[in-house]
C-alpha positions as semicolon CSV with decimal commas, in nm:
position;residue;x (nm);y (nm);z (nm)
1;H;0,000;0,000;0,000
2;V;0,119;0,351;-0,084
3;N;-0,006;0,666;0,081
4;A;0,131;1,001;-0,026
5;S;0,040;1,368;-0,015
6;F;0,155;1,701;-0,154
7;S;0,031;2,036;-0,025
8;S;0,136;2,384;-0,135
9;S;0,057;2,757;-0,105
10;L;-0,103;2,799;-0,446
11;V;-0,465;2,905;-0,396
12;D;-0,398;3,222;-0,597
13;L;-0,277;3,033;-0,905
14;F;-0,581;2,809;-0,924
15;Q;-0,810;3,113;-0,896
16;G;-0,644;3,267;-1,202
17;I;-0,434;3,515;-1,001
18;P;-0,058;3,531;-1,077
19;L;0,158;3,379;-0,804
20;S;0,229;3,655;-0,550
21;E;0,583;3,525;-0,491
22;S;0,667;3,591;-0,857
23;S;0,572;3,960;-0,860
24;N;0,934;4,071;-0,915
25;H;1,022;3,802;-1,172
26;T;1,122;3,910;-1,523
27;F;0,911;3,639;-1,685
28;R;0,575;3,537;-1,537
29;P;0,370;3,261;-1,701
30;L;0,008;3,341;-1,770
31;A;-0,209;3,258;-1,468
32;S;-0,429;3,053;-1,702
33;T;-0,145;2,798;-1,715
34;W;-0,280;2,667;-1,382
35;S;-0,639;2,797;-1,375
36;D;-0,787;2,706;-1,715
37;P;-0,959;2,365;-1,716
38;T;-0,925;2,346;-2,096
39;K;-0,544;2,382;-2,071
40;A;-0,466;2,117;-1,808
41;G;-0,511;2,359;-1,519
42;G;-0,564;2,233;-1,166
43;Y;-0,374;2,092;-0,871
44;G;-0,344;1,745;-1,021
45;W;-0,166;1,849;-1,339
46;G;0,015;2,137;-1,169
47;Q;0,141;1,968;-0,852
48;L;0,046;1,602;-0,818
49;S;0,242;1,534;-1,136
50;H;0,549;1,583;-0,914
51;L;0,411;1,355;-0,642
52;F;0,325;1,073;-0,884
53;G;0,665;1,111;-1,050
54;G;0,820;1,044;-0,710
55;V;0,586;0,754;-0,637
56;F;0,664;0,583;-0,967
57;K;1,037;0,646;-0,924
58;V;1,036;0,481;-0,581
59;T;0,791;0,195;-0,640
60;H;0,792;0,101;-1,012
61;L;0,418;0,031;-0,976
62;K;0,171;0,053;-1,265
63;A;-0,170;0,210;-1,198
64;E;-0,478;0,020;-1,317
65;K;-0,782;0,211;-1,181
66;A;-0,835;0,549;-1,012
67;F;-1,109;0,741;-0,835
68;C;-1,102;1,106;-0,727
69;F;-1,313;1,358;-0,539
70;S;-1,203;1,721;-0,566
71;V;-1,292;2,074;-0,454
72;P;-1,325;2,318;-0,747
73;S;-1,180;2,668;-0,766
74;P;-1,375;2,969;-0,903
75;T;-1,230;2,887;-1,248
76;N;-1,346;2,525;-1,212
77;V;-1,009;2,356;-1,171
78;D;-0,925;2,139;-0,871
79;Y;-0,800;2,305;-0,550
80;T;-0,781;1,967;-0,375
81;D;-0,774;1,600;-0,468
82;A;-0,865;1,287;-0,270
83;I;-0,757;0,989;-0,479
84;S;-0,781;0,609;-0,449
85;V;-0,578;0,389;-0,684
86;K;-0,557;0,016;-0,759
87;F;-0,227;-0,101;-0,910
88;S;-0,174;-0,387;-1,154
89;N;-0,005;-0,609;-0,893
90;G;-0,299;-0,574;-0,652
91;A;-0,144;-0,299;-0,438
92;T;-0,358;-0,004;-0,331
93;G;-0,283;0,365;-0,296
94;A;-0,430;0,672;-0,125
95;F;-0,313;1,010;-0,254
96;S;-0,396;1,362;-0,144
97;G;-0,328;1,711;-0,276
98;S;-0,421;2,057;-0,152
99;A;-0,344;2,416;-0,252
100;F;-0,457;2,557;0,085
101;V;-0,124;2,588;0,269
102;P;-0,058;2,934;0,422
103;K;0,198;3,145;0,235
104;G;0,558;3,128;0,355
105;F;0,530;2,778;0,501
106;G;0,664;2,574;0,210
107;G;0,403;2,301;0,210
108;G;0,446;1,929;0,255
109;F;0,551;1,632;0,042
110;N;0,554;1,278;0,176
111;I;0,546;0,924;0,044
112;T;0,496;0,612;0,258
113;V;0,523;0,265;0,106
114;H;0,404;-0,039;0,306
115;G;0,514;-0,381;0,182
116;D;0,557;-0,738;0,300
117;K;0,917;-0,666;0,410
118;G;0,859;-0,337;0,590
119;T;0,781;0,031;0,536
120;L;0,956;0,320;0,363
121;Y;0,899;0,673;0,492
122;L;0,999;0,977;0,285
123;D;0,901;1,316;0,428
124;M;1,020;1,645;0,279
125;E;0,824;1,893;0,496
126;I;1,035;2,160;0,669
127;K;1,159;2,043;1,013
128;R;1,030;1,688;0,942
129;E;1,270;1,582;0,667
130;R;1,352;1,211;0,676
131;L;1,413;0,902;0,466
132;L;1,370;0,585;0,669
133;V;1,320;0,219;0,580
134;R;1,194;0,014;0,874
135;L;1,209;-0,362;0,811
136;N;0,998;-0,629;0,978
137;D;1,310;-0,784;1,135
138;G;1,368;-0,463;1,333
139;T;1,637;-0,320;1,105
140;N;1,624;0,054;1,038
141;L;1,794;0,203;0,732
142;E;1,806;0,581;0,756
143;E;1,943;0,847;0,521
144;N;2,003;1,180;0,690
145;I;1,825;1,480;0,538
146;N;1,927;1,811;0,695
147;E;1,667;2,067;0,793
148;G;1,586;2,283;0,493
149;E;1,693;2,021;0,237
150;G;1,335;1,912;0,169
151;T;1,062;2,123;0,009
152;M;1,241;2,446;0,107
153;S;1,543;2,354;-0,110
154;Y;1,347;2,328;-0,435
155;G;1,519;2,497;-0,727
156;T;1,510;2,489;-1,105
157;K;1,882;2,489;-1,189
158;A;1,950;2,117;-1,140
159;P;1,651;1,997;-1,349
160;I;1,738;2,238;-1,632
161;D;2,105;2,134;-1,623
162;T;2,002;1,767;-1,640
163;F;1,763;1,834;-1,928
164;I;2,035;2,012;-2,126
165;D;2,286;1,735;-2,053
166;L;2,035;1,476;-2,178
167;C;1,982;1,680;-2,496
168;L;2,359;1,688;-2,542
169;G;2,374;1,309;-2,510
170;K;2,567;1,313;-2,184
171;N;2,552;1,014;-1,950
172;V;2,344;1,154;-1,663
173;I;2,078;0,998;-1,441
174;N;1,728;1,098;-1,549
175;H;1,502;1,068;-1,244
176;G;1,201;1,168;-1,454
177;N;1,244;0,945;-1,756
178;A;0,988;0,876;-2,029
179;E;0,842;0,572;-1,851
180;I;0,780;0,769;-1,531
181;G;0,637;1,056;-1,734
182;L;0,401;0,826;-1,923
183;K;0,276;0,658;-1,604
184;T;0,218;1,001;-1,448
185;V;0,022;1,136;-1,746
186;K;-0,189;0,819;-1,767
187;I;-0,287;0,819;-1,400
188;L;-0,369;1,192;-1,404
189;D;-0,583;1,145;-1,715
190;A;-0,785;0,879;-1,530
191;I;-0,807;1,101;-1,221
192;Y;-0,952;1,392;-1,418
193;R;-1,200;1,163;-1,592
194;S;-1,305;1,038;-1,248
195;M;-1,356;1,394;-1,120
196;K;-1,612;1,446;-1,397
197;S;-1,782;1,105;-1,385
198;E;-1,756;1,050;-1,006
199;K;-1,682;0,687;-1,095
200;V;-1,376;0,461;-1,089
201;E;-1,190;0,506;-1,418
202;K;-0,943;0,275;-1,591
203;V;-0,590;0,402;-1,638
């Protein structure tokens, strides 16, 4: 079983208001990038794409069915998402997303994977950062994450550098490869179909 959530301070974006934190930026994307339901606006496409990318990187699972309830914004994109997933190997998943985090906090990002050998905990929220694998035999495997190295350390330089290196044919690790991208797009497509139908949808 996988349970994971991602929350951020983005209510303004999904209302069609430019992100307040970007007021002094030279280039500001159109607010409709996130708030127009005909242009893949909404929390799922805008934020949960990152969460599912992480889930598929860690687990290698393949989604089979998905169901989602959501809360709509004034522009009729999703502010929040409450998602249930069935994977092809029989595993289940519960995923949550919300744009209602107060400004200046940084939000939260966590993935927990329960299996027959133990549990993996990954938490990137400020002051809670940890990566821990707790096995059924009592063994703990822990990777230290310093305070501030979670969601507060997010930047765009490393992903852009990696993208350019890949374009140049350099031998670099691509943590968001085509397979992960395809799985992410397919599950989000099913999630958005479920929002409309209020039924379980095939991935």
